[in-house]
N, C-alpha and C positions, 0 to 999 in steps of 0.2 A: 461447536466451532466458521460452524454454519454465520452463527452474526456476527461475524468480524469478517469476513469473509462483507456480507452485503454493508456491510461503512466502509470500509475497502476501497468496495465497489464504486457509495456514494461519496467519498474520498476524490475519490479518483475524476468520475464524470467531470464534481463540480471545477477537482483542480490547472483540469484541461478542457475544460466544456465541450464530456461527448454522450451523446448519448447513453443512459442507462441498457437501453434493451440494447446496445450494441455490442456490450463488456458484458466478456465468458469468462467467469474467475477459472482457467484456464489456459485463454487466447495471454500469449510473447505479447507483451507491458511492447516491445516492437512492435506489433500489429497494431496495437492501437496510439503507435504516434508517437509511443514512448523513451526517449532515448537515453543516454550516459547521468547527461543534464537535469530531464525529466524524472530520473529515478534521486535524484542529486530534493528534486522541489518538490517528491512525492515528499520521503522522508523527512523534509520540514518540516509540510502538511500534514501530514499525523505527528510528531514533534508538538507543534501548536493544538493539534484538532484531541491529542488525547494525553497534552504533561508531561510527558516519557519522554526522556533520552533513548534514541538508537545509535550504537556505534554507528558510525560510516563502510562500519571493514563490513558489513550484515548483509550490505547493496549489491555486494554478488549475492545475496541471498531472491533480489526484489528482477522475480524474473515474469512470475504473471503473477492473479491476482487475489490467489489460491496461497501463492507462500507468503507472500506484502504481509497476509492474514495474521502466518500460522509468523514471520515475525515478533509484526502485530502487536499475537497471544503473548508471545516472549518479553516482549518489554510490559507488556503486561501486568506478566508475573513475576516479575522481577521493582514494579515500586508497588506491592503486595497490595491491589483488585484481585 
């Protein structure tokens, strides 16, 4: 799972122009300035970057980088990677 956290951290930092040193895996996304619209933007960025589809009903699990990495891992498994 650690590899997905690093990848999600990179996508978060690239998408929201954040310093990677400030993004802790367990920090709430709200503390990073990512609100509900930001979570939708993050979901879209992950779908494009990884070529996966993530159901919108999974957005409620987008609470921190670690949980986003878990949702991404689920989506990648569903894709057969």
